[in-house]
C-alpha positions in Angstrom: 94.5 107.1 28.6 93.7 105.2 31.7 90.5 106.0 33.5 90.6 108.3 36.5 87.3 107.2 37.9 87.3 106.6 41.7 87.1 103.0 42.8 84.6 101.7 45.4 87.4 99.6 47.0 89.8 101.2 49.4 92.3 103.2 47.4 95.5 101.9 49.0 94.6 98.3 48.8 93.2 98.7 45.3 96.4 100.4 44.1 98.6 97.7 45.7 96.6 95.0 43.9 96.8 96.8 40.6 100.6 97.4 41.0 101.2 93.8 41.7 99.4 92.7 38.6 101.0 95.2 36.2 104.6 95.5 37.3 106.4 92.5 38.7 109.5 94.6 39.5 107.6 96.4 42.2 106.6 93.3 44.2 109.1 94.0 46.9 107.9 97.6 47.6 104.3 96.6 47.3 104.8 93.7 49.8 106.6 96.1 52.2 103.7 98.5 52.0 101.2 95.8 52.5 103.1 94.5 55.5 103.2 98.0 56.9 99.4 98.5 56.5 98.7 95.2 58.2 101.1 96.1 61.0 99.3 99.3 61.8 96.1 97.4 62.3 97.4 94.3 64.1 100.6 95.3 66.0 100.0 95.1 69.7 102.4 97.3 71.6 103.3 95.3 74.7 106.5 94.3 76.5 108.0 91.2 75.2 108.2 88.6 77.9 111.3 86.4 78.3 111.3 83.7 75.6 109.0 85.6 73.3 110.1 87.0 69.9 108.4 89.2 67.4 107.3 87.3 64.3 108.4 88.9 61.1 107.5 87.8 57.6 110.4 87.1 55.3 110.7 88.9 52.1 112.9 88.9 49.0 115.8 90.9 50.4 117.6 91.2 47.0 114.8 92.9 45.2 115.0 96.7 44.6 112.8 98.5 47.1 113.3 101.9 45.6 111.1 101.4 42.6 108.2 103.4 44.1 104.6 103.1 43.1 101.8 105.4 44.0 100.5 103.6 47.2 104.1 103.2 48.5 104.8 106.8 48.0 101.6 107.7 50.0 103.0 106.2 53.2 105.3 109.2 54.1 108.5 110.8 52.8 110.4 109.9 55.9 109.5 106.2 55.4 111.4 106.0 52.2 114.1 108.4 53.3 115.0 105.8 56.0 115.5 103.2 53.3 117.9 105.4 51.5 119.8 106.3 54.6 120.2 102.7 55.7 121.5 101.9 52.2 124.2 104.5 52.7 125.0 103.1 56.1 126.0 99.8 54.5 128.6 101.5 52.4 131.2 101.2 55.1 132.8 104.6 54.7 133.0 106.6 57.9 132.1 110.0 56.4 129.2 108.5 54.5 128.0 106.7 57.6 128.2 109.9 59.6 126.1 111.8 57.0 123.6 109.0 56.8 123.2 108.9 60.6 122.6 112.7 60.6 120.0 112.1 58.0 118.3 109.3 60.0 118.1 111.6 63.0 115.9 114.0 61.0 113.5 111.3 59.7 111.0 111.4 62.5 111.9 108.2 64.2 109.4 108.9 66.9 106.7 107.8 64.4 105.7 104.2 64.5 105.8 103.8 60.7 109.4 105.1 60.6 110.5 102.7 63.4 108.9 99.9 61.5 110.8 100.9 58.3 114.1 101.0 60.2 113.5 97.5 61.6 112.2 95.9 58.4 115.0 97.2 56.1 117.7 95.9 58.5 118.7 99.2 59.9 118.9 98.0 63.5 121.4 95.4 62.6 123.6 98.0 60.9 123.3 100.4 63.8 124.4 97.7 66.3 127.4 96.8 64.0 128.4 100.5 64.0 128.4 100.5 67.8 131.0 97.7 67.7 133.4 100.0 65.8 135.9 102.4 67.5 134.8 105.5 65.5 133.5 108.0 68.1 131.4 110.1 65.8 129.7 107.0 64.4 129.1 105.6 67.8 127.5 108.8 69.0 125.3 109.1 65.9 124.2 105.5 66.1 123.3 105.8 69.8 121.3 109.0 69.1 119.3 107.2 66.3 118.7 104.2 68.6 117.5 106.4 71.4 114.9 108.0 69.1 113.9 104.6 67.5 113.5 102.6 70.7 110.3 104.3 71.6 108.3 101.3 70.1 108.1 98.0 72.0 108.8 95.9 68.9 112.0 97.9 68.2 113.2 97.4 71.7 112.5 93.7 71.4 114.5 93.5 68.1 117.4 95.3 69.6 117.4 92.9 72.5 117.1 89.9 70.2 120.0 91.0 68.1 122.3 91.1 71.1 122.2 94.9 71.5 122.1 94.6 75.3 125.6 93.3 75.5 126.9 96.0 73.1 125.2 98.8 75.1 126.6 97.4 78.4 130.1 97.6 77.0 129.5 101.2 75.9 128.4 102.2 79.4 132.1 102.0 80.4 133.3 104.0 77.4 136.0 106.6 77.9 133.9 109.3 76.4 131.2 110.7 78.7 128.7 111.4 76.0 128.8 107.8 74.8 128.3 106.6 78.3 125.2 108.8 78.8 123.6 107.8 75.4 124.3 104.1 76.0 122.6 104.3 79.4 119.6 106.2 77.9 119.1 103.5 75.3 119.5 100.8 77.9 116.7 102.5 79.9 114.3 102.0 77.0 115.4 98.5 76.1 115.1 97.4 79.8 111.4 98.2 79.7 111.2 94.6 78.4 111.1 92.1 81.2 113.4 89.8 79.3 116.0 92.5 78.7 115.8 93.7 82.3 116.4 90.2 83.6 119.3 89.7 81.2 120.9 93.0 82.3 120.6 92.1 86.0 121.9 88.6 85.3 125.0 89.9 83.5 125.9 92.3 86.4 124.9 95.4 84.5 123.6 97.2 87.6 127.1 97.9 89.1 128.2 99.4 85.7 125.2 101.8 85.8 125.8 102.6 89.5 129.4 103.5 88.6 128.0 106.3 86.4 126.4 107.9 89.5 129.8 108.3 91.2 130.3 112.0 90.5 130.5 115.2 92.4 126.9 116.5 92.6 128.2 120.1 92.7 129.7 119.7 89.2 126.5 118.5 87.5 125.0 122.0 87.0 128.2 123.1 85.1 129.0 119.9 83.2 126.0 119.2 81.0 127.4 116.0 79.4 128.2 114.5 82.8 124.7 115.4 84.0 123.2 113.7 81.0 125.3 110.6 81.6 124.1 110.5 85.3 120.5 111.1 84.2 120.7 108.2 81.6 122.1 105.9 84.3 119.3 106.9 86.7 116.7 106.2 84.0 118.2 102.8 83.3 118.2 102.0 87.0 114.6 103.2 87.2 113.6 100.6 84.6 115.6 97.8 86.3 114.4 98.3 89.8 110.9 97.3 88.8 111.9 93.8 89.7 113.0 92.7 93.1 116.3 91.3 91.9 117.1 94.7 90.4 116.4 96.4 93.7 118.6 94.0 95.6 121.4 94.3 93.0 121.3 98.1 93.4 121.5 97.8 97.2 124.5 95.4 96.9 126.2 97.8 94.5 125.9 100.7 97.0 123.5 102.7 94.7 121.3 103.9 97.5 123.9 106.3 99.0 124.8 107.7 95.6 121.1 108.3 94.8 120.6 110.0 98.1 123.4 112.4 97.4 121.7 113.3 94.1 118.5 114.3 95.9 119.9 117.7 96.6 120.8 118.6 93.0 118.6 121.4 91.6 118.4 119.8 88.1 114.8 118.6 87.9 115.3 116.4 84.8 117.8 114.4 86.9 115.7 114.4 90.0 112.8 112.7 88.3 114.5 109.4 87.6 116.4 109.6 90.9 113.2 109.9 92.9 111.7 107.2 90.6 114.4 104.7 91.6 113.9 105.5 95.3 110.2 105.1 94.9 110.7 101.7 93.5 113.3 100.6 95.9 111.5 101.5 99.2 109.1 98.6 98.4 111.8 96.6 100.2 111.8 97.0 104.0 115.6 97.2 104.1 115.5 100.1 101.7 112.8 101.9 103.6 114.7 101.7 106.9 117.9 102.9 105.3 116.2 105.8 103.5 114.7 107.0 106.7 117.9 106.5 108.8 119.9 108.5 106.2 117.5 111.4 106.3 116.6 111.2 102.6 112.9 111.5 103.5 113.6 115.1 104.4 114.7 115.8 100.9 111.5 114.1 99.6 109.4 116.3 101.9 111.2 119.3 100.3 110.4 118.1 96.9 106.7 118.3 97.7 107.1 122.0 96.9 108.6 121.2 93.4 107.2 123.2 90.5 107.3 120.1 88.3 104.1 118.1 88.6 106.0 114.9 87.6 108.5 115.4 90.5 105.8 116.2 92.9 103.9 113.0 92.1 107.0 110.8 92.4 108.0 112.4 95.7 104.5 112.0 97.1 104.4 108.4 96.0 107.8 107.7 97.6 106.7 109.3 100.9 103.4 107.4 100.8 105.3 104.1 100.6 107.8 105.1 103.2 105.3 106.6 105.6 104.3 103.1 106.9 107.3 103.7 109.1 106.5 105.6 112.3 109.6 107.7 111.9 108.7 108.8 108.4 105.2 109.5 109.4 106.4 111.6 112.4 108.8 113.4 110.1 106.0 114.4 107.7 104.1 116.0 110.6 107.1 117.6 112.2 108.6 119.1 109.0 105.4 120.4 107.6 105.0 117.8 104.9 101.5 116.9 106.2 100.4 120.5 105.7 101.6 120.4 102.1 99.8 117.1 101.5 96.5 118.5 102.8 96.9 121.5 100.6 97.5 119.3 97.6 94.5 117.2 98.6 92.2 120.2 98.7 93.6 121.6 95.4 93.3 118.3 93.5 89.8 117.5 94.9 88.4 121.0 94.6 85.7 120.0 92.2 84.4 117.4 94.7 84.6 119.9 97.5 82.6 122.4 95.5 79.9 119.8 94.8 79.6 119.0 98.5 79.4 122.8 99.3 76.6 123.2 96.7 74.8 120.1 98.0 74.9 120.9 101.8 75.8 124.6 102.4 75.2 124.3 106.2 77.6 121.5 106.6 80.1 123.3 104.4 79.9 126.4 106.7 80.3 124.3 109.9 83.2 122.3 108.6 85.1 125.3 107.1 84.8 124.2 103.4 83.5 127.6 102.2 86.9 129.3 102.4 89.2 130.1 99.6 90.5 127.1 97.6 93.8 126.0 99.0 96.9 126.3 97.0 97.8 127.8 93.6 96.2 126.5 90.3 97.2 122.9 89.5 100.2 122.5 87.2 99.7 120.6 84.0 103.2 119.9 83.0 104.4 116.9 81.1 104.3 113.5 82.9 107.2 111.1 83.0 105.1 108.4 84.7 104.4 105.9 81.9 101.3 103.9 81.7 101.0 100.2 81.1 98.2 97.7 81.7 98.9 97.5 85.4 98.3 100.1 88.1 100.5 101.6 90.6 99.9 102.2 94.1 99.8 102.2 96.3 98.5 101.1 94.5 98.9 101.7 91.4 98.1 98.8 94.5 98.6 97.8 97.2 101.5 97.8 99.8 102.6 96.1 103.5 99.7 95.6 105.8 101.0 95.4 109.4 98.7 93.7 111.8 98.9 96.3 114.5 98.6 99.5 112.6 95.8 98.2 110.4 96.1 95.4 107.9 95.1 97.6 105.1 98.6 99.1 104.7 100.0 95.8 103.3 97.9 95.9 100.2 98.6 99.6 99.8 102.4 99.3 99.9 102.4 95.8 98.3 104.6 92.8 98.6 107.7 92.3 96.4 105.8 90.5 93.7 103.0 93.1 93.8 105.5 95.9 93.5 106.7 94.5 90.2 103.2 94.8 88.8 102.8 98.2 90.3 106.2 99.4 89.1 105.5 98.3 85.5 104.0 101.7 84.8 107.4 103.3 85.4 109.4 101.3 82.9 108.3 103.0 79.7 109.1 106.5 81.0 110.5 107.7 77.7 107.3 106.7 75.8 105.2 109.3 77.6 108.0 111.7 77.6 108.2 111.6 73.9 104.4 111.7 73.5 104.1 114.7 75.9 101.4 113.1 78.0 100.3 115.0 81.1 99.8 114.0 84.7 96.5 112.2 85.1 93.7 113.9 87.0 93.9 111.2 89.7 97.6 110.5 89.8 98.7 113.1 92.3 95.4 112.8 94.3 96.0 109.1 94.6 99.5 109.5 96.0 98.5 112.3 98.4 95.5 110.4 99.8 97.7 107.3 100.3 100.3 109.3 102.2 97.6 110.9 104.4 96.1 107.5 105.1 99.5 106.2 106.3 100.0 109.2 108.5 96.6 108.6 110.1 97.6 105.1 111.1 99.3 106.6 114.2 96.7 107.8 116.7 98.9 110.7 117.7 98.6 112.1 114.2 94.8 112.0 114.0 94.7 115.3 115.8 97.2 116.9 113.4 95.1 115.8 110.4 91.9 117.0 112.1 93.5 120.4 112.9 94.4 120.9 109.2 90.7 120.5 108.3 91.4 117.5 106.1 88.4 115.5 107.3 85.7 117.4 105.3 87.8 117.2 102.2 88.1 113.5 102.6 84.4 113.2 103.0 83.9 115.1 99.8 86.3 112.8 98.0 84.1 109.8 98.8 82.3 110.7 95.6 85.5 110.3 93.5 85.1 107.9 90.6 88.6 106.5 90.8 88.7 103.3 92.8 92.3 103.7 93.9 91.7 107.2 95.3 88.5 105.9 97.0 90.5 103.1 98.6 93.0 105.5 100.1 90.3 108.0 101.2 88.2 105.4 102.9 91.3 104.0 104.6 92.1 107.4 106.0 88.5 108.0 107.1 88.5 104.6 108.8 91.4 105.6 111.0 90.0 109.1 111.6 86.5 107.8 112.5 87.7 106.7 115.9 87.8 110.3 116.9 84.2 111.5 117.9 84.5 114.9 116.2 85.8 113.3 112.9 83.0 110.7 113.1 80.5 113.5 113.5 81.9 115.2 110.3 81.6 111.9 108.5 78.0 111.4 109.6 76.9 115.0 108.9 78.5 115.1 105.5 76.7 111.9 104.3 79.9 109.8 104.6 78.2 106.9 106.4 75.6 106.6 103.7 78.3 106.6 101.0 80.3 104.0 102.8 77.2 101.7 103.0 76.8 102.1 99.3 80.4 101.2 98.7 79.8 97.8 100.3 78.2 96.8 97.0 81.6 97.2 95.2 83.8 94.2 94.3 87.3 95.5 94.8 89.0 93.6 97.7 91.2 96.5 98.8 88.3 98.9 98.8 86.0 96.5 100.6 88.7 95.9 103.2 88.9 99.6 104.0 85.1 100.2 103.9 84.3 97.4 106.4 87.1 98.8 108.7 85.7 102.3 108.4 82.1 101.2 109.1 83.4 99.3 112.1 85.0 102.5 113.4 81.9 104.5 112.8 79.7 101.9 114.6 81.3 102.8 117.9 79.2 106.0 117.7 75.6 105.6 118.6 74.2 108.0 116.0 76.4 106.5 113.3 75.2 103.0 114.3 71.6 104.1 114.1 72.2 105.4 110.6 74.0 102.2 109.6 71.1 100.0 110.9 68.5 102.2 109.3 70.1 101.9 105.9 70.5 98.1 106.1 74.2 98.4 106.6 74.3 95.5 109.1 72.9 93.1 106.5 75.4 94.2 103.9 78.3 93.8 106.4 77.0 90.3 107.2 76.8 89.4 103.5 80.6 89.9 103.3 81.1 87.0 105.6 80.7 85.0 102.4 83.5 86.8 100.7 86.3 84.4 99.6 88.9 86.9 100.9 89.7 85.9 104.5 90.8 89.4 105.4 87.5 90.9 104.3 85.7 88.2 106.3 87.7 89.2 109.4 87.2 92.9 108.8 83.4 92.4 108.3 83.2 90.3 111.4 85.1 92.9 113.4 82.6 95.6 112.2 79.7 93.4 113.1 81.2 92.8 116.6 81.5 96.6 117.1 77.8 97.0 116.1 76.7 94.3 118.5 78.7 95.9 121.3 76.2 98.7 121.5 73.2 98.2 123.7 70.8 99.2 121.0 67.2 98.2 121.5 66.0 95.5 119.1 69.5 94.6 117.9 69.2 91.0 118.9 66.0 90.7 116.9 67.7 92.3 113.9 70.4 89.6 114.1 67.7 86.8 114.2 65.9 88.4 111.2 69.0 87.9 109.0 68.1 84.6 107.3 70.9 82.2 107.7 73.1 84.8 109.4 73.8 83.0 112.6 74.4 79.7 110.7 76.9 81.5 108.5 78.7 83.0 111.4 79.0 79.6 113.2 80.2 78.0 110.0 83.2 80.4 109.9 84.5 78.7 113.1 85.9 76.1 110.6 88.0 78.7 108.9 91.8 78.2 108.5 92.5 81.9 109.1 93.3 82.9 112.7 92.1 86.5 112.1 88.7 85.2 110.9 88.4 82.9 113.9 89.3 85.7 116.4 86.8 88.1 114.8 84.0 85.4 114.7 84.6 84.4 118.3 84.4 88.1 119.3 81.1 88.4 117.4 79.7 85.2 119.0 80.5 86.6 122.5 78.2 89.6 121.7 75.4 87.5 120.1 75.3 85.1 123.0 74.0 87.8 125.3 70.5 87.1 124.0 69.2 83.7 125.1 67.3 83.0 121.9 70.3 83.8 119.7 72.4 81.5 122.0 69.9 78.7 121.6 70.1 79.1 117.8 73.9 79.0 117.8 73.9 75.9 120.1 71.6 74.1 117.6 74.1 74.9 114.8 76.9 73.3 116.8 78.7 76.4 118.1 79.6 74.6 121.4 81.4 71.8 119.5 83.2 74.1 117.2 84.4 76.4 120.0 85.6 73.4 122.1 87.6 72.1 119.1 89.4 75.4 118.9 90.3 75.4 122.6 93.3 73.1 122.0 95.0 75.6 119.6 98.1 77.2 120.9 97.6 80.7 119.5 97.8 83.6 121.9 96.0 86.0 119.4 93.0 83.7 119.3 92.8 82.6 123.0 91.3 85.8 124.5 88.5 85.9 122.0 87.8 82.2 122.3 87.7 82.4 126.1 85.4 85.3 126.0 83.1 83.5 123.6 83.0 80.4 125.9 82.3 82.6 128.9 79.5 84.3 127.1 77.9 81.0 126.0 78.0 79.5 129.5 75.1 81.6 130.8 73.3 78.4 131.9 74.5 75.2 133.5 73.2 73.2 130.5 75.5 74.9 128.1 78.4 74.6 130.6 77.8 70.9 130.7 77.9 70.7 126.9 81.3 72.4 126.9 82.6 69.9 129.6 81.4 67.0 127.6 83.0 68.4 124.4 86.4 68.6 126.3 86.8 72.4 126.5 87.6 72.6 130.2 91.0 71.1 130.5 92.6 73.1 127.6 91.2 76.3 129.1 93.2 75.6 132.4 96.4 75.9 130.4 95.5 79.5 129.4 96.2 80.5 133.0 99.9 79.7 132.7 100.5 82.9 130.6 101.4 86.3 132.0 99.2 88.1 129.4 96.4 89.8 131.3 94.2 90.0 128.2 94.1 86.1 128.2 93.8 85.7 131.9 90.7 87.8 132.4 88.4 86.1 130.0 89.8 82.7 130.9 89.0 83.2 134.6 85.5 84.3 133.7 85.0 81.3 131.5 86.3 78.9 134.2 84.1 80.5 136.8 80.9 79.9 134.7 82.0 76.4 133.8 82.6 75.6 137.4 78.8 76.0 138.1 78.5 72.4 136.8 79.8 69.8 139.3 81.3 67.6 136.6 83.4 70.5 135.3 84.7 71.1 138.8 86.0 67.6 138.9 87.8 68.2 135.6 89.2 71.5 136.9 90.6 69.8 140.0 92.1 66.9 138.0 93.7 69.4 135.5 95.6 71.2 138.2 93.5 74.4 138.1 93.5 75.0 141.9 97.2 76.2 142.2 96.8 78.4 139.2 93.6 79.9 140.5 95.2 80.5 143.9 97.9 82.5 142.1 95.2 84.5 140.3 93.9 85.7 143.7 97.0 88.0 144.0 96.2 89.6 140.6 95.8 93.4 140.5 92.8 93.0 138.2 89.6 92.9 140.3 87.7 90.9 137.7 90.4 88.2 137.7 90.4 88.1 141.5 86.7 87.8 141.8 86.3 85.2 139.0 89.2 83.0 140.4 87.7 83.2 143.9 84.3 82.2 142.7 85.7 79.3 140.8 87.7 78.1 143.8 84.6 78.4 145.9 82.6 76.2 143.5 85.3 73.6 143.5 85.5 73.7 147.3 81.8 73.4 147.7 81.7 70.4 145.5 84.5 68.8 147.6 82.7 69.6 150.8 79.5 68.1 149.6 81.3 64.9 148.6 83.0 64.8 152.0 79.6 65.2 153.8 78.0 62.5 151.6 80.9 60.2 152.3 80.6 60.9 156.1 76.9 60.2 156.1 77.5 56.9 154.2 80.1 55.8 156.7 77.7 56.4 159.7 74.9 54.5 158.0 76.8 51.3 157.3 77.4 50.1 161.0 73.6 50.5 161.9 72.7 48.3 159.0 74.9 45.5 160.2 73.1 45.4 163.6 
């Protein structure tokens, strides 16, 4: 009798080795088991990029795989049941095929090991062949099996490689509604692969899916099969609209109007993919505008009250992206959406609010944080937002940053290419659905904070946010450990800090200290918002003192070395705001920053117009101190500023003219500017009708005219007629500067005339 003593080697591998040595007939099943064990340790579940293929080891297909040994039987019963069912599928009899398909559905295909077995035994090829037949029952059964099996990335890749995409596209137009719905649902999973998604868009598959949406929304509650077909089509479109080409194809096919009509259906399982598609599509500016004009954002505001956490998250994310439009932002305030968002903000961030209340009870009482927690307990329902390696946005990102409303919005909303990365988390929606994963702790909070940030971009809405007592909650959330939430919270506080009362809340709650600490982070998006927020706070004298006391100015100055030009510009703007204050000893603090002035002057060689404008504005503040001006002059600031004077950029010109005016506090510096060739280009600045350019230009020309050589250049450059025109300006500063400049030019001309007259009188007497 063989020994039953336990082996020191792993039981499964030991048994496989023993079986291989003792019974050659079992080599196929042993090899299959060995491959399966290796696969569980090495398979990396990832989307298959275009051109990639899964590598499979070839085996002896003709050997009998049903001769089971002990380690093979230990895998699982469903694993071997799948082998039997696939064998029956190959018989070719319709009844036998139907029974085998029913058996396959009960084999636990959601398990990875069962999906592997189906793929390795050739079951996917057989299922796709069944779909090419005209037997309705077999078609439905095969689609149901594929829907359950395509939860694994390698299974989806195999279906795509075997040409399943073309077969499924054909079934989308099937005469039977159940077949159409199942085919669309399987397409939704397969199109999680970038290669499959690109192939579907290239083969004009989007219009076929859009055609499934053409139905009467009132009939969807009564007709379950039709509702399932529409839901499957929406899921497939959700996967395809991750890419920009998919979004544009949907727009061309007229899918936006059909999706908008489905927003008013009360079936939540259908609303989730519909809102998901809209959330992806409004990355495009054309979609955002059309969604707002059609009034679909009102339906999204209504969905903020949804009982489903999944639907609530998607609706909030869609509104966050769309709220970069002023009309959408105003709609949120007007229709009560902002109040719901603030309630959700307080509910999701309750633990951080409680921590702030415990840390500073007096501030909590003053700010109204000690009331009852807002909103009902948070729902923990199943999430349909799938996770991948990338993040969404706003970020799981980043997106559109307009220059006027604050450049931070661009990274929050994202460009088209950035949206594809952000939307990658939505393509595997059935994976999480099958796994029963819940909404992440930060997912809803991230979406809500992003939407509130975008609402705050309009100054008119700052009061509305403040009246809802959102500022103390945002201050508490500065302690959040999620970087994306922090980015949105800091962005909102940066816009709110311009209000004195909001800035006081931020200062009293320790927000300024936290913002200074965040300057040590490395995330570009976060640093961009932190520097902007500190710049807004620096306008308040008390906040500025706190910033200087905690070495905030030095940390801001250090970000002038950041390789990101937008962070450089934002840091320079914050420094400029700090230097605007007439704080005692501030000029000495600037000199104490070793290499600080040299670094600032070196940025005048930057290629970014925003950096140049911010640096010129900062130089105009630093030049108020004679010692700092002398240091800048030694580092070549005059030459660099003069070189910039020839640029035809209206956004740079006012800051450049202001910097030159500030540097010309002495005739010596004015002479240096004249020798560097800065006078003649400045005269051309007067030809514009922009008062923001005229005022600093007139001031600069007035100070330059204190040097006689510059007056000659001004006269030769045609400045006199332009300055005479400035005398009729409604701006008193422009009038006075133009008059003083003309006076200096006239005095020089008068002195020359007098000198010439004296010389003429002296010449005849010398002849006698």
